[in-house]
C-alpha positions, 0 to 999 in steps of 0.5 A, a space after each residue: 721622349 722626355 717631352 712626351 713623358 712630361 706631357 703624359 705626367 702633366 695630363 694625369 696631374 691635370 685630370 687628378 686636379 679636375 677629379 678633386 675639384 669634381 669630388 668637392 662639388 659632388 654633394 651640390 651636384 647630387 648623387 652620381 654613379 661611381 662607374 660613370 665617374 671613372 669612365 668619364 675620368 678615363 676618357 678625359 685622361 686618354 683624350 689628354 694624353 692622345 692630344 698631347 702625344 699628337 702635338 708632341 709628334 707634330 712639334 718633333 717632326 717639324 723640328 727634325 725636318 727643319 734640322 734635316 733641311 739645315 744639315 742637307 743645305 750645309 752639306 750641299 754648300 760644303 760639296 759645292 765649295 769642295 767641287 769648286 776647289 777641285 775644279 780650280 785645282 784640276 784647271 790649274 793642273 790641266 793648264 800646266 800639262 798643256 804648257 808641256 806640249 810646246 817645248 816637247 814638240 820644239 825640242 824633238 823637231 828642231 833637233 831633226 831640222 838642224 841635222 837635215 840642214 847639214 845634210 841637205 839644205 833644200 830638204 831642211 828648208 822644206 822641212 822648216 816650211 812644213 814644220 811652221 805649218 804644223 806648229 801653227 796648227 799646234 798653237 791653235 789647238 793645243 790650248 783646247 781641252 779636247 778636239 774631234 778625232 777628225 781634226 786630230 787626224 788632219 793634224 796627224 796627216 801633216 805630221 806624218 809628212 814631216 816624218 816621211 821627210 825625216 825617216 823615209 821608208 823607215 816607218 810604215 803607217 796603217 790607218 783604219 778609222 771608223 768614220 762614225 767616230 770622226 766626231 768623237 773627242 780626245 785630248 789634242 795632240 794625243 796621236 802626235 805624242 804616241 807616234 812621236 814616242 814610237 819614233 823616239 824609242 825605236 829603230 827606223 830602217 828600210 830593211 826592217 821598217 817600224 810598223 805603226 798602226 792606228 785604228 778604232 775599236 767597237 767600244 769607242 777606243 782609238 788604238 795606236 800600235 807599234 812594233 818594238 825595235 829598241 835603239 841600242 843607245 836610248 834617246 833622251 826623254 823629258 818624260 812628258 809624252 805618255 805621262 802627259 796623255 795619261 794625266 790629261 785623260 783624267 780631266 775628260 771622264 771615267 774612261 782611262 787609256 790602257 797601255 800594254 807592252 810586250 817584248 815585241 810590241 807596244 799598244 796604247 788604247 785611248 778612249 774617245 768621248 761623245 762630248 767635250 
């Protein structure tokens, strides 16, 4: 606005100077109609002001455009740096969460193995062989950020074999999976965590077996349900299981697990993703 005001004032002064020069030389030019002179000066003034304002608008627009580009570029660079820092922090946290899997798995199963060896050496040996196979699978896949539901179910089947050796008819599994979801992704060992959590905190007896149901829903969720038969003496818990699953889903997408618990049942709904 200051620039435009100065240009208008400058145009007026310029036209006044021309008028003065023209007035001084009027005698040599002869008589001129005063109205034509006023019209002529008005046109000069309007033209100068118009041209000045157009030039000012072009310069101002160019200035604002350049500043907008510069500001947008700086903002984008800041966002990229912030995203890089965030990804680095998330990657470090995810790696920490994945490192919790191995000790959690080892602690629970070696405790069972030591008890089985004391009760039945042959059963303990078979359990140790199966445990070695399962743990090899765990080592390969636990380092991944995500895994297909099909692969996770293959691991779960091997893990269920260990469970049947451990508790026998004290637990019943009901698995119903939509085959269309077999190629969807979830964090590795999520199912193993939830099943192990159910076994850890509930009774398992032949007269009243623990019910564990695993099924998919139409909105691409995998549900792990178990009846609640609380232990009288609660088992030791390192606190890794459920919290680990919840945190690991934060790195995969917007959909988050849903945990629901009543006096008689526990249910975890974990989302399935179409890509890693």
